[in-house]
C-alpha positions, 0 to 999 in steps of 0.5 A: 488480525493477521493469521500467519501460516503454520507452515511458515513464510513461503520463500517465493522469490527464491523458489519462483525463479527461473530455470536456465540452470533447472532446464539444463538439468532436464533433457529437452523433451522433459522441458517441452513436455511441461511447456509445449511449443513456443512456451518452452522459453518462458522460464528462461526469459523470466529468469534472465529478466528478474535476475537483471532487474533484482539481482541473481541473489534475490532471483537465482536461476533454478527451481521454477520448472520444478515448481511448475511441474509440481503444480496442478494442471489448472494452476500450471496452465493458468500461469502459462496462458497469462504469460505474454512476452510483450507484457512480462518482459517490457519492464522490471515491475511487469516481470515481477507482476507476471509472477502474481499467479499460483504456484508462485504466490500464496492464496487464501487465509493463513498464507505466509509471506516475506514480501507483498509479492508472495501474496496472490493478487498483490498487483491488483491491490487485493493483498498485502503482507504484514507481520509474515501473513497475507492480508487484505488492504483497506477497501478489499472484500472481507468476511466471506469464505476464502477472504483474507483478514484485514491488514490494519482496519476492521471488516465492516459490511463485508469490506475492510474499513467499510467501503469497497475500493475500486477494482483494476479496470474500473473508472476512478477519479483519484488513486485513493479510490483504487484498490491498487492506489493507481488511477491512470487516465481515469481507470484503476491500473495494476501495480506494473511500475516501480515506486520511488526507491524501487529497482529499475532498469529504465525511466519507463519502469518508474511510476510517474508520478508516484502513486497518490501524489500529484506533482507540485512542480511540473519540473519535477519528474521520476527517473531511473538512476542508472548507477543505483538502478532505483527510481529517484525524484529529479528536479531542476531545484535542489529540494522540493516543496510541501506536497511533492513526492519523496523517498523515505529512504532518502534517494533522489531530490530531498524535501526542503529542510530549510523550510522545515519539511521532512519526508513523511511515509504513507501507503503510497510512499513519501510526501514532503510535509511538516514534522508530525503530519501524516501521509496518504492512507494513514488514520486521521481525525481532521485535516490539519493532521494530514500533510500538505494538500492531503485531507482527512477523507471520510468517504473511503471508509475509516477516515484516512489522509487522502488526496483531494477529490477535486480542486477544493479547500481543506480546513484552514484554507481560504474559502473558494470551494471547500472540500466535501464535509467542510463549510466556509466560516469567517472566510476560511474552510472549516470542519466545525460543523462538517465532519466533527467527532463522533459522540464519546462513550466510556468502555473498557479501553482494551475493547473496540467501541465508541471514541473516548475523548480526553477527559470524558471518562475521568470518573472511571478507573481506567481514565488514565489509559483512555486519556493516554491513548486518545492523547497519542492517537486523535482517531481514538478520541474523535472517530472510533476506538478501533483495534489499534486503540485497543491494542495500544491500551493492552500494550502501553497503558501498564507502563504509563498508568498506575 
């Protein structure tokens, strides 16, 4: 689904960096004829900030002026007009977001990348990097001229996954609705803060709380570790309970292992949960698969684990107000007559189609492959046989089925 550039990945971080050294190679008038007046220091300012935040090896000084000079007038002026010293130098992640403009990122189908920041509009949540190619995340527009291919979902009715995400600046109820996956004070916000494990210089650089997670304990916060210079979870406790945020890389306060909890990765970073549960933004078929308080949400397009839309009961919890799609049965919220599974229909396992529940296609020659995939991915047996199911069938069935 992801088209990699024939020209290879764009090494944006090495090329899109500032120009203390590069400006020294030009006479003052050469720099000023590129960036007139008080904008002459833009390259130097960004160079110093990015180097301090992310290291001189990742952002070596040199190349930015050359890249700006080589850009077209429109691209160059758009970048310079968008620059604001207050906004771009206010924090490490804000400096990085200021490079979310051509010519320092790639735009359009077939664009190569090494990291998310190589793809234009990443700070708005409209682009991501997968397998060396820029792609459109869940909820982003697709299928039109100039649109990116979807990263890990189907393009349905013009949007990846079938439902449009909420754009930055528009009203939101929770981060799962936003393209950027950050909802701040009821409005979708750009990615201008650092998640757990990301580089920082001060506490203000860090997302607090991390995207997609609501703290289970008010005594739990995120701060910048001044020795490691990364955002870490801090708590008055020695470990954190189910539903708390965590860093899958292991920094900060850990999940309570004595309670059987582990840090489970998701689109928004990690969440403490039981082994085998799935994190935010991952495929699901029913609530029990989703970690802690996350539910299997059908309102965001393809069913994904997500935070509750409001304070409500997920399947298996005592009845009060059950979450949408669940009803109270025998004193507990249940999905039995709610979301349920879509009707099964047998078809070639290597093709996209209806779900194939385990045992449904036992009379077909491919029954082993269908059952193998459905057993390992409940989404394929309950919701739909999507591109992931089909790819699993192509790559794994030969090793497990005669």
